[in-house]
C-alpha positions as CSV (number, residue, x, y, z in Angstrom):
1,M,0.0,-0.1,0.0
2,K,2.8,2.5,0.9
3,H,4.5,1.6,-2.5
4,L,1.1,2.5,-4.2
5,V,0.9,5.9,-2.2
6,R,4.5,6.9,-3.1
7,A,3.8,5.9,-6.7
8,S,0.8,7.9,-6.8
9,L,2.5,11.0,-5.1
10,S,5.3,10.4,-7.8
11,S,3.0,10.6,-10.7
12,A,1.3,13.7,-9.2
13,A,4.6,15.4,-8.7
14,L,5.9,14.5,-12.5
15,A,2.4,15.6,-13.7
16,I,2.8,19.1,-11.8
17,L,6.3,19.5,-13.0
18,A,5.2,18.5,-16.7
19,S,2.4,20.9,-16.6
20,A,4.7,23.7,-15.1
21,S,7.2,23.0,-17.8
22,S,4.7,23.2,-20.7
23,L,3.4,26.8,-19.3
24,S,6.8,27.9,-19.2
25,F,7.3,26.8,-22.8
26,A,4.2,28.5,-23.8
27,Q,4.9,31.9,-22.1
28,A,8.5,31.8,-23.6
29,T,7.3,31.1,-27.0
30,S,4.4,33.5,-26.9
31,P,3.9,35.8,-30.1
32,S,5.2,38.8,-27.9
33,D,8.6,37.2,-27.1
34,A,8.9,35.7,-30.7
35,W,8.5,39.2,-32.2
36,P,9.2,40.0,-34.9
37,Q,8.7,37.0,-37.1
38,R,7.8,38.7,-40.5
39,A,8.1,42.1,-41.9
40,V,7.3,45.4,-39.9
41,R,5.4,48.0,-41.8
42,I,6.0,51.7,-41.2
43,V,3.2,54.0,-42.3
44,V,4.0,57.3,-43.3
45,P,1.2,59.7,-43.8
46,F,3.0,61.9,-46.6
47,P,4.1,61.4,-50.0
48,P,7.5,59.8,-50.7
49,G,10.4,62.1,-50.8
50,G,9.8,64.7,-47.8
51,G,11.4,65.0,-44.8
52,T,9.0,62.3,-42.8
53,D,9.6,59.8,-45.4
54,A,13.4,60.1,-45.3
55,V,13.3,59.7,-41.5
56,A,11.0,56.8,-41.5
57,R,13.3,54.9,-44.4
58,A,16.3,55.7,-42.3
59,L,15.0,54.5,-39.0
60,G,13.4,51.5,-40.8
61,Q,16.7,50.6,-42.2
62,K,18.5,50.5,-38.9
63,L,15.6,48.7,-37.1
64,S,15.7,45.9,-39.9
65,A,19.2,45.4,-39.2
66,R,18.5,45.3,-35.4
67,L,15.6,43.2,-35.7
68,G,16.5,40.5,-38.5
69,Q,13.4,41.4,-40.4
70,P,12.5,43.7,-43.4
71,V,10.9,47.0,-42.3
72,V,9.0,48.5,-45.3
73,T,7.8,52.2,-45.5
74,D,4.1,52.5,-46.7
75,N,2.9,55.8,-47.8
76,K,-0.5,56.8,-47.2
77,P,-0.7,60.6,-47.6
78,G,-3.8,62.9,-47.4
79,A,-6.3,64.7,-45.5
80,S,-3.7,66.4,-43.3
81,T,-2.1,62.9,-42.2
82,I,-5.6,61.6,-41.0
83,I,-5.7,58.8,-43.8
84,G,-2.4,57.2,-42.9
85,T,-2.8,57.9,-39.2
86,E,-6.2,56.2,-39.2
87,T,-4.7,53.1,-41.0
88,V,-2.4,52.5,-38.1
89,V,-5.1,53.1,-35.4
90,K,-7.3,50.4,-37.1
91,A,-4.6,48.0,-37.7
92,D,-4.1,44.8,-35.8
93,P,-2.1,45.8,-32.4
94,D,0.5,43.1,-33.0
95,G,3.6,45.1,-33.4
96,Y,3.6,44.8,-37.3
97,T,2.3,48.1,-38.1
98,L,3.7,51.3,-36.7
99,L,3.5,55.1,-37.3
100,V,6.2,57.5,-38.2
101,S,4.7,61.3,-38.5
102,G,5.2,64.6,-37.3
103,S,3.5,66.1,-34.4
104,T,0.4,67.2,-36.7
105,S,-0.7,63.6,-36.3
106,Y,-0.4,63.1,-32.7
107,T,-1.4,66.8,-31.5
108,V,-2.5,69.4,-34.0
109,N,-5.2,67.3,-35.7
110,A,-6.7,66.3,-32.2
111,A,-6.6,70.0,-31.0
112,L,-8.3,71.6,-34.2
113,R,-10.6,68.8,-35.7
114,P,-13.8,68.0,-33.7
115,K,-14.6,65.3,-36.0
116,L,-11.6,63.4,-36.0
117,P,-12.2,60.0,-36.4
118,Y,-9.7,58.7,-33.6
119,D,-8.2,60.0,-30.3
120,P,-4.3,59.8,-30.5
121,L,-4.1,59.5,-26.9
122,K,-6.3,56.8,-26.7
123,D,-5.6,55.0,-29.8
124,L,-2.0,55.0,-30.1
125,A,0.5,53.5,-28.2
126,P,3.5,56.1,-28.1
127,V,6.9,54.5,-28.7
128,A,9.3,57.6,-28.6
129,I,9.8,61.0,-30.0
130,V,12.9,60.7,-32.6
131,A,13.6,63.9,-34.0
132,R,12.7,67.8,-33.3
133,A,12.1,69.9,-36.3
134,P,12.5,73.6,-35.8
135,L,10.8,76.3,-37.8
136,V,12.3,79.7,-38.5
137,I,10.7,83.0,-39.0
138,V,12.2,84.5,-42.3
139,V,11.9,87.9,-44.3
140,N,13.2,89.0,-47.6
141,A,16.9,90.0,-47.5
142,N,15.8,93.4,-48.6
143,S,13.4,93.8,-45.9
144,P,13.7,96.8,-43.6
145,Y,13.3,94.4,-40.5
146,K,16.5,93.6,-39.0
147,D,15.2,91.6,-36.1
148,L,11.9,90.2,-34.7
149,A,11.2,93.2,-32.4
150,A,11.2,95.5,-35.3
151,L,8.9,93.2,-37.4
152,M,6.6,92.8,-34.5
153,A,6.7,96.8,-34.0
154,A,5.4,97.2,-37.5
155,A,2.8,94.5,-37.1
156,K,1.7,96.7,-34.1
157,A,1.4,99.9,-35.8
158,A,-0.3,98.8,-38.7
159,P,-2.4,95.7,-38.0
160,K,-2.8,93.1,-40.8
161,T,-0.4,94.7,-42.9
162,I,2.3,92.2,-42.5
163,N,1.3,89.3,-44.8
164,Y,2.8,85.6,-43.9
165,A,2.8,82.4,-45.8
166,T,0.9,79.1,-44.2
167,F,0.3,75.9,-45.6
168,G,-3.5,76.5,-45.0
169,S,-5.9,76.7,-41.8
170,G,-4.2,74.8,-38.8
171,S,-1.0,74.2,-40.5
172,A,2.2,74.8,-38.3
173,P,2.8,78.2,-39.6
174,H,-0.3,79.3,-39.3
175,L,-0.2,78.2,-35.6
176,V,3.2,79.9,-35.0
177,G,1.7,83.0,-36.6
178,A,-1.3,82.8,-33.9
179,L,1.1,82.2,-31.2
180,L,3.1,85.2,-32.3
181,E,-0.1,87.4,-32.7
182,Q,-1.2,86.3,-29.0
183,A,2.8,86.8,-27.4
184,A,3.3,90.1,-29.2
185,D,-0.3,91.4,-28.9
186,V,-0.2,92.1,-32.8
187,R,-2.3,91.1,-35.8
188,L,-1.1,89.6,-38.9
189,Q,-2.3,88.4,-42.1
190,D,-2.4,84.7,-43.1
191,V,-1.7,83.9,-47.0
192,P,-2.1,80.2,-47.8
193,Y,0.4,78.6,-50.1
194,R,0.3,74.9,-51.4
195,G,3.7,74.0,-49.9
196,S,7.2,75.3,-48.8
197,A,8.8,75.7,-52.6
198,Q,5.8,78.2,-53.4
199,A,6.1,80.0,-49.8
200,M,9.9,80.5,-50.0
201,M,9.5,82.0,-53.8
202,G,6.6,84.1,-52.6
203,L,8.7,85.9,-50.0
204,I,11.7,86.0,-52.3
205,G,9.4,87.5,-54.9
206,G,7.9,90.2,-52.4
207,E,4.4,88.8,-52.4
208,I,4.6,88.4,-48.5
209,Q,6.6,89.9,-45.8
210,M,7.3,87.1,-43.7
211,A,7.3,83.3,-43.9
212,I,7.4,80.5,-41.0
213,D,8.9,77.3,-42.5
214,T,11.2,74.4,-41.3
215,V,15.0,75.3,-41.2
216,A,15.5,72.7,-43.8
217,S,13.2,74.6,-46.3
218,A,14.5,78.1,-45.4
219,A,18.3,77.7,-44.5
220,P,19.5,77.2,-48.1
221,H,17.7,80.7,-49.0
222,V,19.2,82.1,-45.9
223,R,22.9,81.0,-46.8
224,S,22.3,82.3,-50.6
225,G,21.4,85.6,-49.0
226,K,17.9,85.7,-50.5
227,L,16.3,85.7,-47.1
228,R,17.1,86.8,-43.6
229,A,16.3,84.6,-40.6
230,L,15.0,86.4,-37.6
231,A,14.2,83.8,-35.0
232,I,13.9,80.4,-34.4
233,A,10.2,79.6,-33.4
234,G,11.3,77.3,-30.6
235,N,12.9,76.6,-27.4
236,E,16.5,76.0,-28.6
237,R,18.8,77.4,-31.7
238,A,18.9,75.3,-34.7
239,R,22.3,73.6,-35.5
240,A,21.9,74.6,-39.3
241,L,21.5,78.0,-38.2
242,P,23.4,78.6,-35.1
243,S,23.5,82.5,-35.2
244,V,19.7,83.0,-35.0
245,P,18.3,83.4,-31.6
246,T,15.0,81.8,-30.5
247,V,11.8,83.3,-29.7
248,V,12.3,82.6,-26.2
249,E,15.5,84.6,-26.1
250,Q,13.7,87.4,-27.6
251,K,11.3,87.5,-24.8
252,L,8.5,86.1,-26.6
253,P,8.4,82.5,-25.0
254,D,4.7,82.0,-25.4
255,A,5.5,82.1,-29.0
256,A,7.5,78.9,-29.2
257,F,6.5,75.9,-31.3
258,D,7.6,72.5,-30.8
259,G,7.9,70.5,-34.0
260,W,8.7,66.8,-33.4
261,Y,8.7,63.5,-35.2
262,A,7.5,60.2,-33.4
263,V,7.1,56.6,-33.7
264,A,3.8,55.0,-32.3
265,A,1.8,51.6,-32.7
266,P,-1.8,50.7,-32.4
267,A,-3.3,51.0,-28.9
268,R,-3.3,47.5,-27.1
269,T,-0.5,46.4,-28.8
270,P,1.2,43.8,-26.1
271,A,3.7,45.8,-23.6
272,P,6.3,43.4,-24.4
273,I,6.2,44.3,-28.0
274,V,6.2,48.0,-27.1
275,D,9.0,47.6,-24.7
276,K,11.2,46.0,-27.2
277,L,10.3,48.7,-29.9
278,I,11.3,51.2,-27.5
279,K,14.7,49.6,-26.7
280,E,15.5,49.0,-30.1
281,V,14.5,52.6,-31.4
282,E,16.7,54.2,-28.6
283,A,19.6,51.9,-29.6
284,A,19.0,52.8,-33.3
285,L,19.2,56.4,-32.6
286,R,22.5,56.1,-31.1
287,D,24.2,55.5,-34.5
288,P,26.0,58.3,-36.0
289,H,25.0,57.5,-39.4
290,L,21.5,57.6,-38.6
291,Q,21.8,60.7,-36.8
292,E,23.5,62.3,-39.7
293,Q,20.6,61.2,-41.9
294,I,18.3,62.9,-39.5
295,R,20.4,66.0,-39.5
296,A,20.3,66.2,-43.1
297,Q,16.6,66.6,-43.2
298,G,17.1,69.8,-41.1
299,M,16.1,68.0,-37.9
300,E,17.7,67.1,-34.7
301,P,17.8,63.6,-33.7
302,V,16.6,63.0,-30.1
303,F,15.1,60.0,-28.1
304,V,11.9,60.9,-25.8
305,G,10.6,58.0,-24.3
306,P,6.6,56.8,-24.1
307,K,5.7,58.6,-21.0
308,A,7.1,61.7,-21.9
309,M,5.8,61.8,-25.5
310,H,2.4,60.9,-23.9
311,T,2.5,64.0,-21.8
312,A,3.9,66.1,-24.5
313,M,0.7,65.2,-26.6
314,D,-1.7,65.7,-23.8
315,N,0.1,69.2,-23.0
316,E,0.2,70.4,-26.7
317,I,-3.3,69.3,-27.6
318,G,-4.6,71.4,-24.7
319,R,-2.5,74.3,-25.5
320,Y,-3.4,74.1,-29.4
321,R,-7.0,73.7,-28.6
322,A,-7.0,76.9,-26.4
323,L,-5.0,78.7,-29.1
324,A,-7.4,77.8,-31.8
325,H,-10.5,79.1,-29.7
326,R,-8.9,82.2,-29.0
327,A,-7.8,82.8,-32.7
328,K,-10.9,81.5,-34.2
329,I,-8.9,78.9,-36.1
330,V,-11.6,76.7,-37.6
331,V,-10.7,73.4,-39.5
332,E,-13.2,71.1,-40.8
C-alpha cells in the first residue's frame, strides 16, 4: 500500500512538473516574445520624398538590421495625415504596423479637428519622439526688418499689414503666426500657399513680408543671401542656423512651437512588444550614421520615451485647442 501511495505521489509530482514546464514553454514562445517573425510596416502619412519619409526610411533600415526582419515603408498621404494615421489606429495591435509622423498626427489634428475619427491619446501607443524639427521666421533679405522686435513693432503699428505664408488653416506656420499674435499682441495676415517651395518663392518675390517654415526649407535661401532669418520658433537654437536667436531669447516665450517626429503603435499592442520597440529605437538612434541622416533633413535626432511623449501630446493638444479658440482657427 505504501508503495502505491508513493507511486501516486510521484505521478502527481511529475504531472505538476510537466504542467509547469508546458506553461513555461508556452510563455517563452508567446507571439510577444517571438516578435518580429515577419516584415514590419511603417506607415508614413506623407508622400515619398519628404522629410518624414526620409526619417522613416532611415530609421526603418536601422531597425531592420537590428530586428533581423524587413521593415518596409508604406506611404499613405492625404487629409492632413488623417488617412495614414487612421490606417495605424485600425491595424491589428500586433507590432507589425507602426506610425512615423510629425506632431500634426499626434497633437494638432486632435486639437483643431472636432470630427477626427480617432483619439491619438487613446488609440495610439507612444514609442518615442525621435527628432525635433525647428521652424524659423524669415523675411526677404531686402526687408527693412533687421530683427523680430522691429517686425512685431511694424505689425503693431499697422495691424494686418504684415502678410505671412501658411500651408492652410491649422498648419504649423499658421499656429506659429497665431502664437506670435498672442505673444506680441499684434495682428498678422495669413496667406495660404500650397507648400514650402511656393511660400519661399512668394517671400523672395515680394508677395508676402514674412514666412514661417522648417529650417530645412529656409536655410538654403538664408545662406544664399535671399532671405534673412529673424528667429527660431522654438526653445533651442537650430544647428543649421546657429547664430539665429530663438523667440524665447527675444522675450516671446509664448510664441515657441515644438515641432517633432515620433513613432507609435496601435493601442493595445502587447507591452512586451512596445518595450522591445522602445529599446530598439533608442539603440538605433545612437548610430552616428542615422543621426547624420536625420540632420540632413534639417532635424535634430533625440530620444524621448513613451511617458514623456504622452505628456507632450496631452499638453500640446490642450495648448493648441485653447489657441484655436482664441484665434478663431476653424478646421473642418
